[in-house]
ZAVO-123019 format. One record per residue (C-alpha): x, y, z. Coordinates in steps of 0.25 Angstrom, whole numbers, padded with zeros to 4 digits, always signed. Example, Ala and Ser with C-alpha at 12.3 -4.5 7.8 and 13.67 -1.06 7.14 Angstrom:
2
+0049-0018+0031;+0055-0004+0029;
This chain:
160
-0011+0021+0084;+0004+0018+0084;+0002+0004+0090;-0008+0001+0079;+0002+0005+0068;+0013-0003+0074;+0003-0015+0075;+0000-0013+0060;+0014-0012+0056;+0018-0024+0064;+0007-0032+0056;+0012-0027+0043;+0027-0031+0046;+0032-0043+0038;+0045-0049+0033;+0047-0047+0018;+0054-0059+0012;+0057-0053-0001;+0065-0042+0005;+0069-0049+0018;+0065-0038+0027;+0053-0034+0037;+0042-0027+0030;+0031-0018+0034;+0018-0018+0025;+0012-0004+0025;-0003-0004+0023;-0012+0008+0018;-0012+0018+0029;+0001+0014+0036;+0015+0018+0037;+0028+0013+0043;+0041+0019+0046;+0054+0011+0049;+0068+0012+0052;+0071-0002+0049;+0073-0011+0038;+0059-0015+0035;+0053-0013+0021;+0039-0006+0020;+0029-0012+0011;+0016-0007+0005;+0007-0010-0007;+0001+0002-0014;-0010+0005-0024;-0016+0020-0024;-0010+0022-0010;+0004+0028-0008;+0016+0025+0001;+0027+0035+0005;+0040+0028+0009;+0048+0038+0016;+0062+0036+0022;+0073+0044+0028;+0085+0042+0018;+0095+0043+0029;+0090+0034+0040;+0081+0025+0032;+0069+0027+0041;+0057+0025+0032;+0042+0023+0031;+0031+0020+0022;+0016+0024+0022;+0004+0020+0014;-0007+0030+0012;-0020+0028+0004;-0025+0042+0002;-0018+0056+0001;-0027+0062+0011;-0039+0059+0020;-0050+0065+0011;-0050+0079+0016;-0053+0077+0031;-0050+0089+0040;-0041+0081+0049;-0028+0074+0043;-0031+0059+0044;-0021+0051+0053;-0021+0039+0044;-0009+0035+0035;-0020+0031+0025;-0019+0046+0020;-0006+0052+0014;-0005+0064+0023;-0005+0056+0036;+0003+0045+0030;+0015+0054+0026;+0015+0062+0039;+0015+0050+0048;+0026+0043+0039;+0035+0055+0039;+0033+0057+0054;+0036+0042+0058;+0048+0043+0049;+0053+0055+0057;+0050+0049+0070;+0059+0037+0066;+0071+0046+0063;+0069+0050+0049;+0073+0064+0044;+0063+0072+0036;+0074+0078+0027;+0079+0063+0023;+0065+0058+0020;+0062+0052+0006;+0050+0046+0000;+0046+0035-0009;+0031+0035-0013;+0023+0024-0020;+0009+0021-0024;-0003+0029-0029;-0007+0019-0039;-0020+0018-0046;-0022+0004-0044;-0037+0003-0042;-0046+0008-0054;-0057+0011-0044;-0048+0022-0037;-0043+0028-0050;-0053+0040-0049;-0048+0044-0035;-0033+0045-0040;-0030+0041-0025;-0016+0036-0030;-0013+0049-0037;-0017+0057-0025;-0009+0048-0016;+0004+0049-0025;+0002+0064-0026;+0000+0066-0011;+0013+0058-0007;+0021+0066-0017;+0016+0079-0013;+0017+0076+0002;+0032+0072+0000;+0035+0084-0008;+0029+0093+0003;+0037+0086+0014;+0049+0087+0005;+0052+0072+0006;+0058+0067-0008;+0052+0056-0015;+0063+0047-0020;+0054+0036-0026;+0040+0035-0030;+0030+0026-0038;+0017+0032-0038;+0004+0031-0046;+0002+0021-0058;-0008+0010-0057;-0001-0001-0049;+0000-0005-0035;+0014-0005-0028;+0020-0013-0017;+0031-0005-0010;+0043-0010-0002;+0050+0002+0005;+0063+0000+0012;+0066+0013+0020;+0080+0009+0024;
């Protein structure tokens, strides 16, 4: 599984000419953690991305999840498409790369109601509520957020 993730991340690597740095594009159900100078990039509609970093070391990462939970299955889904797993795996990978839990801070984005056909499910609202509640429970401060409304977002996150 680790090799597949590394292959996906390599395929999503490019040089961003606007910022003049290497960039990693994070697709739905993916995450990436870096200790380097890369910019992490994603596009969001009703999905949410949590951008976490250790404010002391600059180790940081981003996830992109589609739903807050896996729909009531008895077993927690091991897929970063779901918020619970996406947040756990992102935090664990940050800690493995040397981040300190007490220095983690978050920026969260997304949860837009961009498709009228999905407005009844309020998936964006559920995603936004989930990520804020999760971070509060984990005592990770949210230093910036842009959630909800009716427009998509393109996120550029510079962990350093």
